[in-house]
VONURO-58275 format. One record per residue (C-alpha): residue in one letter; y, z, x. Coordinates in steps of 0.02 Angstrom, whole numbers, padded with zeros to 5 digits, always signed. Layout:
REM VONURO-58275
aYZX;...
REM end
This chain:
REM VONURO-58275
m+00001-00001-00001;a+00115+00034+00145;k+00129-00148+00188;g+00168-00204+00012;e+00294-00065-00016;g+00394-00100+00139;a+00392-00290+00133;e+00533-00403+00080;s+00511-00563-00017;g+00485-00673+00136;s+00364-00562+00225;a+00266-00531+00069;a+00251-00713+00045;g+00175-00730+00217;l+00040-00606+00167;l-00018-00703+00014;p-00169-00808+00014;t-00158-00995+00008;s-00215-01001-00170;i-00052-00922-00220;l+00062-01017-00103;q+00012-01195-00147;s+00169-01281-00084;t+00303-01256+00046;e+00434-01236-00092;r+00344-01085-00167;p+00426-00945-00062;a+00599-01013-00110;q+00547-01010-00292;v+00488-00830-00282;k+00656-00781-00209;k+00755-00870-00344;e+00660-00805-00496;p+00707-00620-00491;k+00893-00664-00502;k+00857-00763-00659;k+00747-00629-00737;k+00844-00475-00684;q+00949-00421-00833;q+01066-00274-00829;l+01094-00172-00981;s+01272-00169-01051;v+01364-00010-01087;c+01344-00049-01271;n+01150-00061-01250;k+01145+00105-01159;l+01254+00190-01287;c+01147+00125-01434;y+00991+00183-01342;a+01070+00351-01301;l+01127+00385-01482;g+00943+00373-01533;g+00911+00534-01440;a+01041+00628-01543;p+00939+00653-01705;y+00801+00746-01618;q+00921+00857-01520;v+01037+00898-01666;t+00889+00951-01777;g+00795+01029-01634;c+00944+01131-01579;a+00973+01195-01757;l+00788+01239-01779;g+00774+01315-01608;f+00921+01428-01619;f+00927+01473-01802;l+00753+01450-01884;q+00691+01620-01823;i+00838+01719-01888;y+00840+01611-02051;l+00656+01655-02086;l+00681+01837-02048;d+00851+01875-02129;v+00880+01740-02258;a+00708+01683-02318;q+00642+01858-02284;v+00462+01807-02252;g+00435+01954-02134;p+00411+01953-01942;f+00222+01922-01949;s+00235+01778-02071;a+00379+01705-01975;s+00277+01707-01814;i+00133+01618-01907;i+00256+01481-01971;l+00337+01456-01801;f+00178+01456-01701;v+00072+01352-01816;g+00215+01230-01844;r+00240+01200-01658;a+00054+01203-01622;w+00019+01070-01752;d+00165+00970-01679;a+00091+00988-01501;i-00087+00949-01553;t-00045+00791-01650;d+00076+00725-01516;p-00059+00642-01412;l-00122+00545-01567;v+00037+00443-01557;g-00024+00380-01387;l-00178+00309-01465;c-00089+00222-01607;i+00050+00151-01501;s-00072+00093-01366;k-00158-00007-01509;s+00004-00065-01585;p+00039-00253-01567;w+00206-00326-01517;t+00305-00378-01668;c+00475-00458-01694;l+00548-00284-01692;g+00452-00231-01535;r+00310-00119-01509;l+00390+00052-01540;m+00538+00017-01656;p+00433+00002-01820;w+00377+00186-01797;i+00556+00241-01783;i+00609+00139-01938;f+00473+00204-02054;s+00476+00385-02003;t+00664+00414-02028;p+00669+00432-02219;l+00526+00557-02228;a+00595+00656-02079;v+00763+00687-02160;i+00688+00743-02326;a+00571+00864-02238;y+00714+00931-02132;f+00823+00968-02282;l+00683+01056-02373;i+00657+01172-02225;w+00824+01256-02260;f+00789+01272-02446;v+00737+01443-02512;p+00612+01420-02654;d+00617+01525-02813;f+00435+01583-02794;p+00440+01733-02674;h+00250+01748-02641;g+00224+01568-02584;q+00370+01547-02468;t+00262+01559-02312;y+00162+01407-02368;w+00324+01313-02417;y+00404+01331-02246;l+00241+01301-02155;l+00215+01138-02251;f+00387+01063-02229;y+00408+01128-02047;c+00243+01042-02000;l+00291+00882-02099;f+00460+00869-02015;e+00386+00892-01842;t+00258+00766-01883;m+00389+00637-01935;v+00513+00669-01795;t+00384+00673-01656;p+00205+00623-01683;m+00111+00557-01835;t-00024+00591-01961;c-00173+00487-02006;l-00100+00447-02177;l+00076+00417-02122;c+00067+00323-01954;q+00251+00350-01918;c+00350+00439-01785;f+00520+00450-01701;h+00537+00549-01541;v+00381+00502-01445;p+00408+00313-01468;y+00594+00337-01429;s+00544+00432-01269;a+00426+00291-01220;l+00560+00167-01255;t+00638+00212-01086;m+00507+00102-01002;f+00539-00045-01116;i+00730-00058-01119;s+00733-00127-00944;t+00616-00172-00798;e+00742-00106-00673;q+00723+00072-00609;t+00910+00094-00581;e+00947+00031-00756;r+00820+00152-00829;d+00896+00296-00732;s+01069+00245-00789;a+01012+00235-00972;t+00926+00401-00954;a+01089+00481-00897;y+01177+00410-01046;r+01039+00471-01155;m+01045+00646-01083;t+01233+00655-01105;v+01221+00606-01289;e+01071+00723-01314;v+01171+00871-01244;l+01317+00813-01355;g+01188+00818-01498;t+01145+00998-01458;v+01329+01039-01456;l+01349+00949-01622;g+01199+01040-01695;t+01259+01206-01628;a+01435+01178-01694;i+01380+01120-01867;q+01247+01247-01896;g+01333+01388-01809;q+01507+01363-01879;i+01452+01334-02060;v+01324+01475-02061;g+01444+01589-01962;q+01575+01576-02097;a+01453+01644-02227;d+01449+01834-02253;t+01266+01868-02206;p+01220+02033-02284;c+01144+02180-02192;f+01109+02358-02226;q+01187+02498-02124;d+01055+02626-02171;l+00888+02564-02226;n+00824+02742-02260;s+00961+02794-02377;s+00895+02876-02537;t+01060+02873-02633;v+01034+02772-02791;a+01218+02725-02814;s+01228+02663-02633;q+01071+02561-02650;s+01137+02479-02808;a+01303+02434-02732;n+01217+02367-02577;h+01099+02260-02686;t+01241+02186-02788;h+01346+02140-02637;g+01188+02082-02540;t+01130+01965-02678;t+01296+01875-02691;s+01314+01860-02505;h+01135+01812-02483;r+01161+01665-02600;e+01317+01609-02504;t+01214+01614-02344;q+01078+01505-02420;k+01210+01379-02478;a+01283+01377-02302;y+01115+01334-02225;l+01089+01193-02352;l+01265+01124-02319;a+01233+01122-02132;a+01062+01036-02163;g+01149+00900-02268;v+01280+00862-02133;i+01144+00853-01999;v+01038+00737-02103;c+01184+00616-02120;i+01203+00616-01929;y+01018+00584-01909;i+01021+00430-02019;i+01180+00358-01937;c+01107+00376-01760;a+00937+00305-01810;v+01023+00147-01884;i+01127+00119-01725;l+00970+00138-01619;i+00869+00014-01725;l+01011-00118-01727;g+01071-00102-01547;v+00911-00092-01440;r+00783-00227-01402;e+00621-00194-01309;q+00574-00291-01153;r+00403-00327-01088;e+00351-00323-00903;p+00317-00499-00841;y+00149-00449-00766;e+00102-00358-00923;a+00121-00514-01028;q-00005-00602-00922;q-00143-00482-00972;s-00231-00517-01136;e-00273-00339-01191;p-00206-00168-01155;i-00316-00031-01076;a-00431+00064-01194;y-00351+00228-01247;f-00477+00349-01185;r-00498+00260-01020;g-00311+00261-01002;l-00307+00444-01044;r-00433+00479-00906;l-00327+00382-00781;v-00166+00468-00831;m-00237+00642-00824;s-00310+00606-00656;h-00145+00547-00584;g-00091+00692-00470;p+00098+00673-00479;y+00096+00674-00669;i-00006+00831-00677;k+00106+00919-00551;l+00261+00866-00642;i+00209+00922-00815;t+00141+01085-00751;g+00301+01133-00665;f+00406+01083-00815;l+00288+01176-00931;f+00341+01340-00853;t+00524+01298-00841;s+00528+01231-01020;l+00445+01389-01081;a+00580+01492-00994;f+00727+01398-01076;m+00639+01395-01245;l+00621+01585-01239;v+00804+01599-01211;e+00841+01471-01348;g+00732+01550-01480;n+00796+01725-01455;f+00977+01701-01406;v+01052+01724-01577;l+00954+01884-01609;f+00999+01943-01433;c+01187+01917-01461;t+01176+01994-01637;y+01079+02149-01599;t+01071+02184-01413;l+01250+02134-01365;g+01323+02174-01533;f+01414+02012-01556;r+01363+01975-01737;n+01518+01867-01771;e+01524+01780-01600;f+01351+01707-01573;q+01393+01536-01636;n+01542+01524-01515;l+01436+01581-01371;l+01309+01445-01411;l+01450+01319-01419;a+01514+01373-01251;i+01342+01348-01170;m+01317+01175-01242;l+01494+01115-01204;s+01471+01168-01026;a+01304+01079-01015;t+01381+00917-01084;l+01521+00915-00961;t+01402+00942-00810;i+01273+00805-00853;p+01377+00669-00756;i+01386+00792-00609;w+01196+00816-00606;q+01172+00624-00619;w+01282+00603-00464;f+01191+00749-00379;l+01016+00677-00402;t+01068+00504-00346;r+01153+00578-00191;f+01027+00711-00140;g+00868+00664-00230;k+00783+00723-00387;k+00677+00858-00308;t+00827+00938-00232;a+00918+00931-00398;v+00769+01022-00479;y+00779+01166-00361;v+00967+01184-00362;g+00989+01153-00552;i+00852+01256-00626;s+00865+01402-00505;s+01049+01416-00542;a+01005+01499-00705;v+00923+01647-00621;p+01076+01744-00562;f+01161+01724-00731;l+01006+01789-00820;i+01002+01939-00705;l+01186+01972-00742;v+01157+01965-00930;a+01012+02090-00910;l+01119+02217-00811;m+01291+02201-00889;e+01364+02303-01030;s+01421+02224-01195;n+01577+02139-01129;l+01631+01984-01227;i+01737+01904-01090;i+01597+01922-00960;t+01475+01857-01089;y+01576+01699-01117;a+01592+01672-00928;v+01402+01688-00910;a+01377+01571-01056;v+01485+01437-00974;a+01399+01459-00809;a+01224+01454-00889;g+01268+01287-00969;i+01264+01207-00799;s+01081+01251-00778;v+01044+01194-00955;a+01113+01024-00911;a+00991+01007-00767;a+00845+01060-00875;f+00895+00924-00998;l+00916+00783-00873;l+00787+00801-00735;p+00618+00792-00828;w+00659+00631-00917;s+00732+00559-00760;m+00576+00599-00655;l+00444+00540-00778;p+00478+00350-00759;d+00455+00374-00570;v+00281+00444-00605;i+00242+00298-00718;d+00297+00170-00585;d+00186+00262-00460;f+00041+00247-00578;h+00072+00061-00607;l+00064+00028-00422;k-00102+00120-00405;q-00173+00041-00566;p-00084-00129-00573;h-00219-00211-00688;f-00185-00090-00833;h-00042-00083-00950;g+00001+00007-01116;t-00013+00180-01038;e+00171+00225-01057;p+00149+00306-01229;i+00012+00414-01159;f+00121+00477-01021;f+00266+00520-01140;s+00163+00588-01282;f+00068+00713-01172;y+00233+00766-01088;v+00303+00799-01265;f+00140+00888-01308;f+00159+01012-01162;t+00345+01037-01208;k+00302+01076-01390;f+00156+01183-01336;a+00277+01287-01231;s+00395+01299-01379;g+00257+01356-01496;v+00197+01488-01376;s+00370+01553-01345;l+00418+01564-01534;g+00250+01644-01580;i+00256+01774-01439;s+00438+01814-01476;t+00420+01845-01660;l+00259+01944-01639;s+00338+02049-01502;l+00483+02089-01621;d+00360+02135-01756;f+00268+02255-01644;a+00435+02326-01583;g+00479+02372-01764;y+00606+02235-01813;q+00699+02277-01974;t+00741+02133-02087;r+00926+02122-02135;g+00970+02277-02036;c+01146+02285-01963;s+01068+02366-01810;q+00896+02376-01738;p+00792+02512-01652;e+00810+02527-01464;r+00633+02456-01440;v+00690+02295-01523;k+00843+02282-01417;f+00739+02310-01260;t+00615+02177-01314;l+00750+02053-01346;n+00825+02091-01175;m+00653+02055-01091;l+00628+01896-01192;v+00800+01822-01142;t+00812+01880-00962;m+00660+01945-00866;a+00523+01835-00941;p+00624+01673-00914;i+00663+01721-00732;v+00477+01742-00692;l+00432+01577-00778;i+00571+01483-00683;l+00508+01549-00517;l+00332+01499-00555;g+00386+01325-00608;l+00488+01301-00445;l+00336+01349-00344;l+00233+01214-00431;f+00369+01087-00395;k+00336+01109-00212;m+00173+01011-00235;y+00261+00863-00326;p+00239+00714-00203;i+00366+00589-00256;d+00518+00608-00148;e+00660+00483-00122;e+00572+00388+00016;r+00416+00362-00089;r+00522+00314-00240;r+00613+00179-00137;q+00444+00113-00072;n+00375+00103-00251;k+00532+00012-00307;k+00506-00124-00176;a+00323-00144-00214;l+00349-00156-00403;q+00487-00282-00378;a+00373-00388-00273;l+00239-00380-00410;r+00367-00434-00541;d+00434-00577-00434;e+00263-00650-00414;a+00216-00626-00598;s+00377-00713-00652;s+00345-00866-00546;s+00312-01020-00652;g+00168-01084-00544;c+00074-00915-00532;s-00090-00913-00622;e-00178-00756-00690;t-00295-00762-00541;d-00154-00769-00418;s-00066-00624-00501;t-00226-00520-00489;e-00238-00561-00300;l-00056-00513-00273;a-00080-00345-00368;s-00229-00301-00259;i-00127-00336-00103;l+00012-00224-00163;
REM end
């Protein structure tokens, strides 16, 4: 591989057998063809592609930050039932994610592309299911099943698929990265656009959900053990009115987010066209799914990448899932949590371009270490400091820098792993959905574990539904879930990244080798046999 990776067009042509170079004009033709085929994405194309990532982030942010406290204090399903809903919903989401790889790998190319039909047909069902998640049904005894049904249905529509409704959004959209361009630099640039818009989506989701819900007077009880009948009656009357206002606020926020979802999906569908690899088009059939799965799961760089990000994702999701409760009960900022969330996400949005420059200047592995480890000192400061609002805002802004790195880096590194795989297995195509679906699987698995453990831990600690304050054990548990546990997980993830083999030098070599493969496959006089010989040389 070293020869093929380091060779330019002329020297690569000298290495080819005579069956490929049939005339003296052939090397010149190989040189000319890439210029004709190389198409750069316009800013409009990148923006349309990037806007497609906003629906998942807007809804995911609202669910990640607010679903737990909504189930506990608004729907009042109880800590144990809430933990079942959150864990089963995410587990179902994670388990069904890889199925999309099977369906997409078997999907034919259509006039709309290979992935776009999935996005088109899943959008209507996804928005309906999302809206019903935030609706409190009148029957009190079946609420757990209600939320479990629509939470699972929404996660099914927005990420993977079911056997009856072969539709999805996020997994095909993630795999779309490999089909918007054949150029590595263009994919990296489009990924940076996408990450910026996705972080803006989290800002938008945080702002809409937080500000609308924050304006509602969420009721709580100062003394849950009071035995005074008059006091209980007054609290109940005020609580019922305020509780209905809070329910309406959640529904209003859901309605606004649904509108954003639809608008962004339409822009993605109209503004993005998929492109096929030249050497892929020459092969008659894609690789069998289970054979491709074995090859993907035996690819060392992929396993090391997803294992490292499994731990770091679990760390950030623990913070995300418990941050609202932490601000409300441990820090005592009941009326400020939505503004603190906004500060984190605005900071993350503004620093995405800085991280994009950093990873192109110093490399992606260096960016991982610097970006993700920068969260550790701020988490330690949160654990040790007293309830000081100004310091908390400063820490929130600083923590947003690390959140930006956590958003950008995984999706920027995954295409490098796929390119590395294509060089080692040049005869097989159609594996991109498997790579992306299993990465999403591990991310959702981390989310389900974090939410289930968090809510069960609060149940064991004695969490009191609708209480204005919580016992000291609950406050301590929240402190551990938001600070100490994420720090340990981040350090474990960074240790695993030490084994990740694709550095900048290897990435450049892979780029040269892939370009040589594309150049030869794009030549008009190259037969399928010749392309196979060239692939074996590379």
